[in-house]
PASEBA-1860 file (N, C-alpha, C; in nm, 3 decimals):
! residues 285
1> XXXXXXXX> -1.522/-2.097/-0.477/-1.472/-1.988/-0.394/-1.356/-2.038/-0.308 ~ -1.252/-1.956/-0.296/-1.129/-2.001/-0.230/-1.154/-2.041/-0.085 ~ -1.231/-1.962/-0.011/-1.255/-1.994/0.130/-1.326/-2.129/0.145 ~ -1.417/-2.160/0.053/-1.489/-2.286/0.060/-1.399/-2.405/0.028 ~ -1.305/-2.384/-0.064/-1.207/-2.491/-0.095/-1.125/-2.525/0.029 ~ -1.080/-2.422/0.100/-0.997/-2.443/0.220/-1.080/-2.512/0.328 ~ -1.202/-2.463/0.349/-1.290/-2.523/0.450/-1.318/-2.670/0.421 ~ -1.343/-2.699/0.296/-1.372/-2.837/0.256/-1.254/-2.929/0.286
9> XXXXXXXX> -1.134/-2.879/0.258/-1.012/-2.955/0.285/-0.994/-2.979/0.435 ~ -1.019/-2.873/0.516/-1.008/-2.886/0.662/-1.111/-2.987/0.713 ~ -1.235/-2.979/0.665/-1.341/-3.070/0.709/-1.303/-3.215/0.681 ~ -1.243/-3.239/0.565/-1.198/-3.373/0.529/-1.093/-3.427/0.624 ~ -0.998/-3.341/0.661/-0.891/-3.381/0.752/-0.943/-3.404/0.894 ~ -1.037/-3.317/0.938/-1.097/-3.334/1.071/-1.171/-3.468/1.078 ~ -1.243/-3.501/0.973/-1.316/-3.627/0.966/-1.219/-3.746/0.971 ~ -1.109/-3.734/0.900/-1.008/-3.841/0.897/-0.946/-3.859/1.036
17> XXXXXXXX> -0.919/-3.745/1.103/-0.861/-3.750/1.237/-0.956/-3.820/1.335 ~ -1.083/-3.786/1.326/-1.184/-3.845/1.415/-1.192/-3.996/1.394 ~ -1.187/-4.036/1.267/-1.196/-4.178/1.232/-1.072/-4.255/1.280 ~ -0.954/-4.192/1.264/-0.828/-4.262/1.295/-0.796/-4.265/1.444 ~ -0.814/-4.152/1.514/-0.769/-4.148/1.654/-0.882/-4.109/1.751 ~ -1.003/-4.089/1.697/-1.118/-4.059/1.784/-1.115/-3.922/1.848 ~ -1.036/-3.832/1.793/-1.028/-3.696/1.848/-1.048/-3.593/1.737 ~ -1.094/-3.474/1.776/-1.108/-3.364/1.680/-1.039/-3.240/1.737
25> XXXXXXXX> -1.000/-3.146/1.652/-0.938/-3.024/1.703/-1.036/-2.944/1.789 ~ -0.981/-2.871/1.887/-1.062/-2.785/1.973/-1.009/-2.642/1.970 ~ -1.097/-2.546/1.954/-1.060/-2.404/1.951/-1.129/-2.330/2.065 ~ -1.052/-2.255/2.143/-1.108/-2.175/2.252/-1.093/-2.026/2.218 ~ -1.200/-1.950/2.243/-1.199/-1.807/2.216/-1.227/-1.731/2.345 ~ -1.143/-1.632/2.373/-1.168/-1.545/2.489/-1.215/-1.410/2.436 ~ -1.334/-1.373/2.478/-1.398/-1.250/2.429/-1.419/-1.156/2.548 ~ -1.358/-1.038/2.540/-1.372/-0.940/2.648/-1.458/-0.823/2.600
33> XXXXXXXX> -1.569/-0.800/2.670/-1.652/-0.684/2.636/-1.756/-0.714/2.530 ~ -1.819/-0.606/2.482/-1.936/-0.619/2.396/-1.920/-0.549/2.260 ~ -1.797/-0.535/2.213/-1.778/-0.467/2.083/-1.858/-0.538/1.975 ~ -1.940/-0.463/1.902/-2.029/-0.526/1.803/-1.949/-0.600/1.696 ~ -1.836/-0.541/1.650/-1.761/-0.606/1.543/-1.695/-0.735/1.593 ~ -1.642/-0.730/1.716/-1.581/-0.851/1.774/-1.684/-0.961/1.791 ~ -1.805/-0.924/1.831/-1.911/-1.024/1.849/-1.945/-1.091/1.715 ~ -1.950/-1.012/1.608/-1.976/-1.068/1.475/-1.865/-1.163/1.435
41> XXXXXXXX> -1.738/-1.119/1.454/-1.624/-1.203/1.415/-1.626/-1.336/1.492 ~ -1.650/-1.327/1.624/-1.650/-1.450/1.705/-1.764/-1.543/1.663 ~ -1.880/-1.485/1.638/-1.995/-1.565/1.594/-1.963/-1.639/1.463 ~ -1.899/-1.569/1.371/-1.861/-1.629/1.241/-1.759/-1.742/1.261 ~ -1.665/-1.721/1.352/-1.561/-1.821/1.377/-1.621/-1.948/1.437 ~ -1.711/-1.930/1.534/-1.774/-2.045/1.600/-1.860/-2.124/1.501 ~ -1.935/-2.051/1.419/-2.020/-2.115/1.318/-1.934/-2.196/1.220 ~ -1.820/-2.137/1.179/-1.731/-2.205/1.085/-1.672/-2.331/1.147
49> XXXXXXXX> -1.634/-2.324/1.275/-1.583/-2.443/1.346/-1.685/-2.555/1.342 ~ -1.807/-2.521/1.376/-1.916/-2.620/1.378/-1.932/-2.687/1.242 ~ -1.921/-2.607/1.135/-1.944/-2.659/1.000/-1.836/-2.757/0.955 ~ -1.714/-2.744/1.007/-1.606/-2.836/0.965/-1.575/-2.943/1.070 ~ -1.649/-2.942/1.182/-1.629/-3.048/1.283/-1.530/-3.016/1.392 ~ -1.486/-2.889/1.401/-1.395/-2.848/1.509/-1.479/-2.808/1.630 ~ -1.439/-2.859/1.749/-1.510/-2.820/1.872/-1.469/-2.678/1.910 ~ -1.565/-2.600/1.960/-1.532/-2.463/2.000/-1.583/-2.432/2.139
57> XXXXXXXX> -1.508/-2.347/2.208/-1.540/-2.306/2.345/-1.521/-2.155/2.353 ~ -1.618/-2.085/2.412/-1.606/-1.939/2.424/-1.616/-1.898/2.570 ~ -1.520/-1.817/2.613/-1.528/-1.755/2.746/-1.557/-1.607/2.726 ~ -1.673/-1.563/2.775/-1.711/-1.421/2.767/-1.676/-1.353/2.899 ~ -1.599/-1.246/2.890/-1.564/-1.170/3.010/-1.619/-1.027/2.998 ~ -1.658/-0.966/3.109/-1.712/-0.829/3.100/-1.605/-0.727/3.063 ~ -1.648/-0.614/3.007/-1.555/-0.509/2.963/-1.463/-0.465/3.076 ~ -1.515/-0.460/3.199/-1.434/-0.409/3.312/-1.360/-0.520/3.387
65> XXXXXXXX> -1.342/-0.636/3.325/-1.272/-0.745/3.394/-1.125/-0.708/3.418 ~ -1.064/-0.779/3.511/-0.923/-0.753/3.542/-0.832/-0.834/3.450 ~ -0.706/-0.791/3.445/-0.608/-0.865/3.366/-0.592/-1.008/3.421 ~ -0.602/-1.021/3.552/-0.588/-1.153/3.616/-0.697/-1.248/3.568 ~ -0.817/-1.196/3.548/-0.927/-1.282/3.501/-0.899/-1.333/3.359 ~ -0.844/-1.247/3.274/-0.809/-1.289/3.137/-0.697/-1.393/3.144 ~ -0.596/-1.364/3.228/-0.484/-1.457/3.243/-0.533/-1.594/3.290 ~ -0.623/-1.595/3.388/-0.674/-1.723/3.441/-0.748/-1.804/3.335
73> XXXXXXXX> -0.827/-1.733/3.253/-0.899/-1.802/3.144/-0.799/-1.863/3.046 ~ -0.694/-1.787/3.015/-0.591/-1.836/2.923/-0.518/-1.957/2.981 ~ -0.481/-1.947/3.108/-0.405/-2.056/3.171/-0.487/-2.185/3.173 ~ -0.619/-2.170/3.193/-0.707/-2.286/3.193/-0.705/-2.356/3.057 ~ -0.715/-2.276/2.951/-0.713/-2.333/2.816/-0.573/-2.385/2.779 ~ -0.470/-2.318/2.827/-0.332/-2.364/2.801/-0.313/-2.509/2.848 ~ -0.373/-2.540/2.965/-0.353/-2.672/3.027/-0.448/-2.779/2.972 ~ -0.556/-2.738/2.908/-0.660/-2.832/2.864/-0.616/-2.907/2.738
81> XXXXXXXX> -0.595/-3.039/2.748/-0.546/-3.115/2.632/-0.647/-3.125/2.517 ~ -0.775/-3.095/2.544/-0.873/-3.102/2.435/-0.877/-2.972/2.353 ~ -0.802/-2.871/2.399/-0.794/-2.742/2.328/-0.660/-2.736/2.254 ~ -0.666/-2.716/2.123/-0.543/-2.711/2.042/-0.515/-2.572/1.987 ~ -0.615/-2.487/1.993/-0.598/-2.349/1.947/-0.668/-2.254/2.042 ~ -0.601/-2.143/2.073/-0.660/-2.041/2.161/-0.645/-1.907/2.092 ~ -0.753/-1.828/2.094/-0.737/-1.691/2.046/-0.806/-1.595/2.141 ~ -0.741/-1.481/2.161/-0.799/-1.371/2.237/-0.850/-1.272/2.133
89> XXXXXXXX> -0.981/-1.247/2.131/-1.036/-1.157/2.030/-0.987/-1.014/2.057 ~ -0.915/-0.959/1.959/-0.861/-0.823/1.972/-0.947/-0.726/1.893 ~ -0.946/-0.595/1.927/-0.868/-0.534/2.036/-0.934/-0.557/2.171 ~ -0.850/-0.549/2.276/-0.899/-0.559/2.413/-0.935/-0.419/2.464 ~ -1.018/-0.410/2.568/-1.042/-0.279/2.630/-0.909/-0.214/2.672 ~ -0.907/-0.082/2.673/-0.780/-0.009/2.689/-0.709/-0.034/2.822 ~ -0.783/-0.070/2.928/-0.718/-0.088/3.058/-0.641/-0.220/3.065 ~ -0.655/-0.305/2.964/-0.582/-0.432/2.963/-0.459/-0.421/2.875
97> XXXXXXXX> -0.347/-0.476/2.921/-0.221/-0.471/2.847/-0.217/-0.591/2.751 ~ -0.238/-0.560/2.621/-0.245/-0.664/2.519/-0.119/-0.751/2.519 ~ -0.003/-0.686/2.529/0.125/-0.757/2.527/0.136/-0.858/2.640 ~ 0.099/-0.816/2.761/0.107/-0.904/2.878/0.010/-1.022/2.863 ~ -0.108/-0.993/2.808/-0.207/-1.101/2.788/-0.153/-1.204/2.689 ~ -0.100/-1.157/2.576/-0.050/-1.250/2.473/0.073/-1.327/2.521 ~ 0.150/-1.269/2.613/0.266/-1.339/2.670/0.224/-1.465/2.746 ~ 0.102/-1.463/2.803/0.053/-1.576/2.881/0.009/-1.691/2.791
105> XXXXXXXX> -0.030/-1.659/2.670/-0.081/-1.758/2.574/0.026/-1.861/2.539 ~ -0.014/-1.987/2.546/0.076/-2.098/2.511/0.116/-2.088/2.362 ~ 0.245/-2.079/2.337/0.297/-2.059/2.202/0.245/-2.164/2.105 ~ 0.238/-2.290/2.151/0.196/-2.401/2.064/0.047/-2.398/2.029 ~ -0.030/-2.312/2.098/-0.174/-2.302/2.071/-0.213/-2.165/2.015 ~ -0.115/-2.085/1.981/-0.139/-1.948/1.935/-0.182/-1.944/1.789 ~ -0.305/-1.991/1.761/-0.348/-2.004/1.621/-0.370/-1.869/1.551 ~ -0.376/-1.761/1.628/-0.385/-1.628/1.567/-0.247/-1.577/1.524
113> XXXXXXXX> -0.141/-1.641/1.576/-0.005/-1.603/1.535/0.045/-1.472/1.593 ~ -0.017/-1.423/1.702/0.021/-1.292/1.756/0.122/-1.298/1.870 ~ 0.155/-1.418/1.917/0.255/-1.430/2.024/0.386/-1.369/1.976 ~ 0.459/-1.294/2.063/0.583/-1.228/2.020/0.684/-1.322/1.952 ~ 0.689/-1.448/1.998/0.784/-1.542/1.936/0.741/-1.581/1.794 ~ 0.611/-1.596/1.773/0.563/-1.625/1.638/0.589/-1.507/1.545 ~ 0.562/-1.386/1.593/0.586/-1.266/1.513/0.735/-1.249/1.484 ~ 0.817/-1.276/1.587/0.963/-1.264/1.570/1.016/-1.363/1.468
121> XXXXXXXX> 0.967/-1.487/1.475/1.012/-1.588/1.380/0.965/-1.558/1.237 ~ 0.849/-1.491/1.225/0.803/-1.449/1.093/0.897/-1.345/1.034 ~ 0.954/-1.260/1.123/1.040/-1.150/1.077/1.183/-1.195/1.044 ~ 1.225/-1.309/1.098/1.364/-1.352/1.081/1.376/-1.452/0.967 ~ 1.456/-1.417/0.869/1.478/-1.506/0.754/1.546/-1.634/0.802 ~ 1.496/-1.747/0.756/1.554/-1.875/0.797/1.481/-1.939/0.914 ~ 1.393/-1.863/0.977/1.312/-1.920/1.085/1.168/-1.936/1.038 ~ 1.096/-2.030/1.098/0.957/-2.054/1.062/0.870/-2.035/1.184
129> XXXXXXXX> 0.771/-1.946/1.178/0.676/-1.935/1.289/0.588/-2.060/1.294 ~ 0.541/-2.096/1.414/0.447/-2.208/1.423/0.317/-2.171/1.352 ~ 0.277/-2.043/1.364/0.153/-1.995/1.302/0.175/-1.858/1.240 ~ 0.111/-1.836/1.126/0.110/-1.706/1.061/-0.027/-1.643/1.086 ~ -0.032/-1.515/1.127/-0.162/-1.451/1.152/-0.260/-1.472/1.037 ~ -0.387/-1.494/1.074/-0.485/-1.544/0.977/-0.517/-1.449/0.862 ~ -0.529/-1.319/0.890/-0.564/-1.227/0.781/-0.449/-1.212/0.682 ~ -0.326/-1.187/0.727/-0.214/-1.183/0.631/-0.199/-1.313/0.553
137> XXXXXXXX> -0.212/-1.425/0.622/-0.202/-1.556/0.556/-0.312/-1.568/0.450 ~ -0.432/-1.520/0.485/-0.544/-1.523/0.390/-0.519/-1.436/0.269 ~ -0.463/-1.316/0.291/-0.432/-1.225/0.179/-0.337/-1.290/0.080 ~ -0.231/-1.349/0.134/-0.131/-1.411/0.046/-0.187/-1.536/-0.020 ~ -0.269/-1.611/0.052/-0.334/-1.730/-0.006/-0.424/-1.690/-0.123 ~ -0.497/-1.578/-0.106/-0.581/-1.526/-0.215/-0.497/-1.497/-0.339 ~ -0.382/-1.433/-0.317/-0.294/-1.400/-0.430/-0.243/-1.528/-0.499 ~ -0.194/-1.622/-0.418/-0.135/-1.744/-0.474/-0.240/-1.827/-0.550
145> XXXXXXXX> -0.357/-1.846/-0.486/-0.461/-1.929/-0.548/-0.525/-1.861/-0.668 ~ -0.507/-1.729/-0.679/-0.559/-1.657/-0.796/-0.455/-1.649/-0.908 ~ -0.340/-1.714/-0.886/-0.235/-1.718/-0.988/-0.155/-1.591/-1.001 ~ -0.154/-1.508/-0.895/-0.079/-1.382/-0.898/0.068/-1.409/-0.865 ~ 0.156/-1.360/-0.949/0.301/-1.371/-0.925/0.339/-1.265/-0.821 ~ 0.395/-1.307/-0.707/0.435/-1.212/-0.602/0.583/-1.177/-0.613 ~ 0.663/-1.275/-0.649/0.808/-1.256/-0.653/0.847/-1.139/-0.745 ~ 0.927/-1.046/-0.690/0.979/-0.935/-0.769/0.881/-0.820/-0.791
153> XXXXXXXX> 0.756/-0.838/-0.746/0.655/-0.734/-0.769/0.664/-0.625/-0.662 ~ 0.621/-0.505/-0.699/0.612/-0.396/-0.602/0.481/-0.410/-0.526 ~ 0.490/-0.417/-0.395/0.370/-0.429/-0.312/0.365/-0.313/-0.213 ~ 0.247/-0.260/-0.193/0.226/-0.157/-0.092/0.126/-0.210/0.010 ~ 0.162/-0.199/0.138/0.072/-0.234/0.247/0.036/-0.104/0.318 ~ -0.093/-0.074/0.323/-0.139/0.049/0.388/-0.186/0.014/0.528 ~ -0.115/0.067/0.628/-0.141/0.032/0.768/-0.030/-0.055/0.823 ~ 0.003/-0.036/0.950/0.114/-0.115/1.009/0.077/-0.175/1.144
161> XXXXXXXX> -0.050/-0.212/1.161/-0.094/-0.273/1.287/-0.027/-0.408/1.307 ~ -0.017/-0.448/1.434/0.040/-0.580/1.465/-0.048/-0.693/1.414 ~ -0.177/-0.664/1.395/-0.272/-0.769/1.356/-0.268/-0.797/1.206 ~ -0.256/-0.689/1.125/-0.261/-0.708/0.980/-0.142/-0.647/0.906 ~ -0.124/-0.516/0.919/-0.025/-0.447/0.835/0.117/-0.500/0.849 ~ 0.164/-0.508/0.973/0.302/-0.553/0.995/0.325/-0.696/0.948 ~ 0.244/-0.794/0.994/0.269/-0.932/0.946/0.247/-0.950/0.796 ~ 0.156/-0.871/0.736/0.136/-0.882/0.591/0.262/-0.837/0.517
169> XXXXXXXX> 0.322/-0.728/0.563/0.445/-0.680/0.497/0.558/-0.782/0.512 ~ 0.567/-0.846/0.628/0.671/-0.949/0.650/0.647/-1.071/0.562 ~ 0.521/-1.110/0.550/0.488/-1.229/0.472/0.511/-1.205/0.322 ~ 0.476/-1.087/0.274/0.500/-1.054/0.132/0.650/-1.052/0.102 ~ 0.731/-1.007/0.200/0.876/-1.011/0.181/0.926/-1.155/0.173 ~ 0.866/-1.242/0.252/0.903/-1.384/0.246/0.877/-1.442/0.107 ~ 0.775/-1.385/0.039/0.745/-1.429/-0.097/0.817/-1.343/-0.202 ~ 0.918/-1.268/-0.156/1.011/-1.195/-0.242/0.949/-1.077/-0.318
177> XXXXXXXX> 0.847/-1.016/-0.258/0.797/-0.889/-0.312/0.885/-0.776/-0.257 ~ 0.885/-0.664/-0.327/0.950/-0.543/-0.276/0.840/-0.461/-0.210 ~ 0.849/-0.449/-0.076/0.735/-0.400/0.002/0.758/-0.260/0.058 ~ 0.659/-0.174/0.041/0.656/-0.043/0.105/0.536/-0.038/0.197 ~ 0.558/0.014/0.319/0.449/0.026/0.416/0.409/0.173/0.428 ~ 0.281/0.198/0.410/0.226/0.334/0.422/0.160/0.348/0.558 ~ 0.189/0.458/0.626/0.128/0.481/0.758/0.092/0.629/0.771 ~ 0.049/0.668/0.891/-0.006/0.803/0.910/0.096/0.914/0.881
185> XXXXXXXX> 0.224/0.882/0.888/0.327/0.986/0.867/0.392/0.979/0.729 ~ 0.341/0.891/0.643/0.396/0.876/0.509/0.361/0.999/0.424 ~ 0.461/1.052/0.355/0.436/1.162/0.262/0.403/1.105/0.124 ~ 0.312/1.170/0.055/0.268/1.128/-0.079/0.221/0.982/-0.086 ~ 0.130/0.941/0.002/0.086/0.800/-0.002/0.023/0.761/-0.135 ~ -0.052/0.855/-0.196/-0.118/0.820/-0.322/-0.017/0.797/-0.434 ~ 0.093/0.875/-0.433/0.198/0.859/-0.535/0.266/0.722/-0.521 ~ 0.299/0.686/-0.397/0.367/0.558/-0.370/0.275/0.441/-0.407
193> XXXXXXXX> 0.149/0.452/-0.366/0.053/0.343/-0.391/0.029/0.325/-0.540 ~ 0.030/0.435/-0.615/-0.001/0.428/-0.759/0.109/0.359/-0.841 ~ 0.222/0.328/-0.776/0.331/0.257/-0.846/0.330/0.108/-0.814 ~ 0.236/0.064/-0.728/0.238/-0.074/-0.679/0.162/-0.169/-0.771 ~ 0.218/-0.290/-0.785/0.150/-0.398/-0.859/0.045/-0.465/-0.770 ~ 0.074/-0.467/-0.639/-0.016/-0.530/-0.540/-0.039/-0.429/-0.428 ~ -0.165/-0.404/-0.395/-0.199/-0.313/-0.285/-0.282/-0.390/-0.183 ~ -0.235/-0.388/-0.058/-0.314/-0.445/0.052/-0.345/-0.331/0.147
201> XXXXXXXX> -0.472/-0.298/0.161/-0.508/-0.185/0.247/-0.574/-0.234/0.375 ~ -0.513/-0.196/0.489/-0.565/-0.236/0.620/-0.555/-0.119/0.717 ~ -0.607/-0.004/0.673/-0.598/0.117/0.753/-0.722/0.140/0.839 ~ -0.835/0.087/0.795/-0.959/0.110/0.868/-1.015/0.250/0.849 ~ -0.982/0.311/0.734/-1.033/0.445/0.701/-1.121/0.432/0.577 ~ -1.253/0.448/0.592/-1.342/0.421/0.479/-1.315/0.507/0.356 ~ -1.310/0.440/0.241/-1.295/0.505/0.110/-1.170/0.593/0.098 ~ -1.067/0.563/0.176/-0.944/0.643/0.172/-0.870/0.627/0.038
209> XXXXXXXX> -0.867/0.504/-0.011/-0.793/0.475/-0.134/-0.884/0.499/-0.254 ~ -0.854/0.603/-0.329/-0.937/0.639/-0.444/-0.887/0.572/-0.571 ~ -0.967/0.582/-0.674/-0.930/0.519/-0.801/-0.798/0.569/-0.856 ~ -0.765/0.699/-0.833/-0.639/0.753/-0.887/-0.517/0.712/-0.805 ~ -0.540/0.639/-0.694/-0.428/0.582/-0.619/-0.380/0.451/-0.682 ~ -0.461/0.394/-0.769/-0.436/0.258/-0.818/-0.370/0.261/-0.956 ~ -0.266/0.181/-0.969/-0.201/0.162/-1.098/-0.292/0.076/-1.186 ~ -0.313/0.113/-1.312/-0.397/0.031/-1.399/-0.349/-0.116/-1.401
217> XXXXXXXX> -0.442/-0.206/-1.376/-0.407/-0.349/-1.377/-0.357/-0.403/-1.245 ~ -0.348/-0.318/-1.141/-0.297/-0.364/-1.011/-0.396/-0.461/-0.945 ~ -0.343/-0.541/-0.852/-0.425/-0.630/-0.770/-0.450/-0.557/-0.638 ~ -0.576/-0.545/-0.597/-0.609/-0.471/-0.475/-0.682/-0.562/-0.376 ~ -0.625/-0.574/-0.256/-0.689/-0.652/-0.150/-0.729/-0.555/-0.040 ~ -0.858/-0.544/-0.018/-0.912/-0.448/0.078/-0.949/-0.519/0.207 ~ -0.868/-0.494/0.312/-0.890/-0.560/0.442/-0.976/-0.473/0.534 ~ -0.984/-0.344/0.503/-1.056/-0.251/0.591/-1.204/-0.283/0.601
225> XXXXXXXX> -1.260/-0.270/0.721/-1.406/-0.280/0.738/-1.448/-0.170/0.834 ~ -1.526/-0.077/0.786/-1.577/0.031/0.870/-1.729/0.035/0.859 ~ -1.798/0.049/0.973/-1.944/0.057/0.968/-1.990/0.198/0.931 ~ -2.085/0.210/0.842/-2.148/0.339/0.814/-2.299/0.321/0.830 ~ -2.362/0.423/0.885/-2.506/0.416/0.910/-2.582/0.397/0.779 ~ -2.677/0.305/0.783/-2.761/0.281/0.666/-2.892/0.221/0.714 ~ -2.996/0.303/0.716/-3.124/0.261/0.773/-3.191/0.150/0.691 ~ -3.146/0.133/0.565/-3.208/0.028/0.482/-3.154/-0.111/0.517
233> XXXXXXXX> -3.046/-0.117/0.595/-2.988/-0.247/0.634/-3.048/-0.295/0.766 ~ -3.049/-0.426/0.782/-3.113/-0.489/0.898/-3.059/-0.437/1.031 ~ -2.926/-0.423/1.042/-2.864/-0.380/1.167/-2.852/-0.227/1.179 ~ -2.896/-0.156/1.074/-2.887/-0.010/1.079/-2.754/0.045/1.029 ~ -2.668/-0.045/0.982/-2.540/-0.001/0.925/-2.494/-0.103/0.821 ~ -2.400/-0.061/0.739/-2.336/-0.155/0.646/-2.185/-0.135/0.655 ~ -2.111/-0.233/0.609/-1.964/-0.226/0.613/-1.909/-0.177/0.480 ~ -1.813/-0.087/0.488/-1.741/-0.048/0.366/-1.590/-0.059/0.391
241> XXXXXXXX> -1.516/-0.070/0.283/-1.372/-0.092/0.293/-1.291/0.037/0.289 ~ -1.159/0.018/0.292/-1.066/0.131/0.278/-1.066/0.185/0.135 ~ -1.098/0.097/0.041/-1.085/0.132/-0.101/-1.221/0.174/-0.155 ~ -1.223/0.285/-0.227/-1.346/0.330/-0.292/-1.373/0.235/-0.410 ~ -1.456/0.135/-0.383/-1.476/0.024/-0.476/-1.523/0.070/-0.614 ~ -1.619/0.162/-0.616/-1.677/0.207/-0.743/-1.572/0.268/-0.836 ~ -1.472/0.336/-0.777/-1.365/0.395/-0.858/-1.258/0.293/-0.893 ~ -1.216/0.215/-0.791/-1.103/0.124/-0.809/-1.135/0.008/-0.903
249> XXXXXXXX> -1.263/-0.034/-0.905/-1.300/-0.150/-0.987/-1.278/-0.124/-1.136 ~ -1.277/0.002/-1.175/-1.253/0.037/-1.316/-1.106/0.044/-1.352 ~ -1.019/0.039/-1.251/-0.874/0.056/-1.274/-0.798/-0.074/-1.245 ~ -0.832/-0.136/-1.131/-0.760/-0.258/-1.090/-0.800/-0.377/-1.178 ~ -0.709/-0.475/-1.189/-0.745/-0.597/-1.263/-0.828/-0.688/-1.174 ~ -0.799/-0.684/-1.042/-0.875/-0.763/-0.943/-0.888/-0.678/-0.818 ~ -1.006/-0.680/-0.755/-1.024/-0.612/-0.627/-1.118/-0.695/-0.541 ~ -1.084/-0.711/-0.414/-1.171/-0.789/-0.325/-1.280/-0.698/-0.268
257> XXXXXXXX> -1.404/-0.747/-0.263/-1.513/-0.666/-0.210/-1.514/-0.663/-0.058 ~ -1.585/-0.565/-0.002/-1.612/-0.559/0.143/-1.762/-0.538/0.159 ~ -1.830/-0.625/0.234/-1.778/-0.749/0.294/-1.771/-0.863/0.193 ~ -1.722/-0.978/0.238/-1.725/-1.098/0.154/-1.597/-1.129/0.081 ~ -1.494/-1.046/0.097/-1.368/-1.070/0.027/-1.268/-1.143/0.115 ~ -1.193/-1.065/0.193/-1.087/-1.122/0.278/-1.145/-1.195/0.399 ~ -1.258/-1.147/0.454/-1.314/-1.203/0.578/-1.332/-1.354/0.577 ~ -1.402/-1.411/0.478/-1.421/-1.556/0.476/-1.290/-1.635/0.467
265> XXXXXXXX> -1.190/-1.579/0.397/-1.060/-1.648/0.384/-0.985/-1.642/0.517 ~ -0.998/-1.530/0.589/-0.937/-1.519/0.722/-0.991/-1.627/0.815 ~ -1.122/-1.647/0.814/-1.184/-1.750/0.900/-1.137/-1.889/0.856 ~ -1.126/-1.911/0.726/-1.077/-2.041/0.675/-0.934/-2.067/0.722 ~ -0.851/-1.961/0.727/-0.712/-1.975/0.774/-0.707/-2.009/0.923 ~ -0.801/-1.955/1.000/-0.808/-1.988/1.142/-0.838/-2.137/1.159 ~ -0.932/-2.188/1.080/-0.964/-2.331/1.085/-0.842/-2.415/1.047 ~ -0.772/-2.370/0.944/-0.653/-2.441/0.897/-0.543/-2.441/1.003
273> XXXXXXXX> -0.521/-2.326/1.067/-0.420/-2.317/1.173/-0.457/-2.406/1.292 ~ -0.586/-2.411/1.326/-0.631/-2.494/1.438/-0.611/-2.643/1.407 ~ -0.640/-2.681/1.284/-0.616/-2.819/1.241/-0.467/-2.852/1.248 ~ -0.384/-2.763/1.196/-0.237/-2.785/1.199/-0.188/-2.802/1.343 ~ -0.242/-2.719/1.433/-0.202/-2.726/1.573/-0.241/-2.860/1.635 ~ -0.364/-2.904/1.608/-0.411/-3.032/1.661/-0.325/-3.147/1.609 ~ -0.293/-3.141/1.479/-0.207/-3.246/1.423/-0.071/-3.251/1.491 ~ -0.017/-3.133/1.517/0.116/-3.124/1.581/0.110/-3.174/1.724
281> XXXXX> 0.010/-3.128/1.800/0.000/-3.163/1.942/-0.040/-3.308/1.963 ~ -0.115/-3.365/1.869/-0.159/-3.505/1.880/-0.070/-3.601/1.800 ~ 0.032/-3.544/1.738/0.125/-3.622/1.657/0.051/-3.705/1.552 ~ -0.038/-3.637/1.480/-0.120/-3.701/1.379/-0.078/-3.652/1.241 ~ -0.049/-3.745/1.150/-0.005/-3.700/1.017/-0.104/-3.745/0.910
END
């Protein structure tokens, strides 16, 4: 499995770093509020860090915390030399200004790749961001490691969020795909999508992409995760994707499942970014 290959490689490098210089990468997570999905994501990230030997630190803040409290937590981690990666679990509660919070984050520790300078460098040809956002990086890594040719292909990205849609479209362009972005105001989305060789859906609308949206033989990466009530499941709900899997699986040549598709690779990319950051900050090659 691709995510396990990446994790294994990271674990090997962390072990080598510990042996050579007596230090390991450190990841700090700032979690605001009690969103169930954010709690699951953070739990998965911390568990993954533990498994590869990366130290992790979590600061939990209440939903009604002030912007100053988030800033202070960030500034503390910015200054801490044992922390090489910092992420603020998004989305934040509405009363907090996401942009202002991310502006405080130390650029060299922005392992989520959401700092405006990292996003700007991703958008500018000839520049290299220090970090690429983990989910887009994971999507493209899945394509590359699966032997999918991206150059010259028609790609459609459904959704234009700062977290997934926008950086995914920028990254696919860097790999020389011809990219169309579908959003809430797009006319004929099914027609446009049905012409694509590669479809990445990150709209967060369950079962929106039907089988007749997919070109026969297309590659489909489903990033969407929406909870639907299901009393037979342990938590009382299950996750489903943007793509109607039962229909699309008969048309696409490859389709990622939800859950278990993009999620594990996203977490592996976070580990990889944190390792890269530690190597850079500790001048370890």
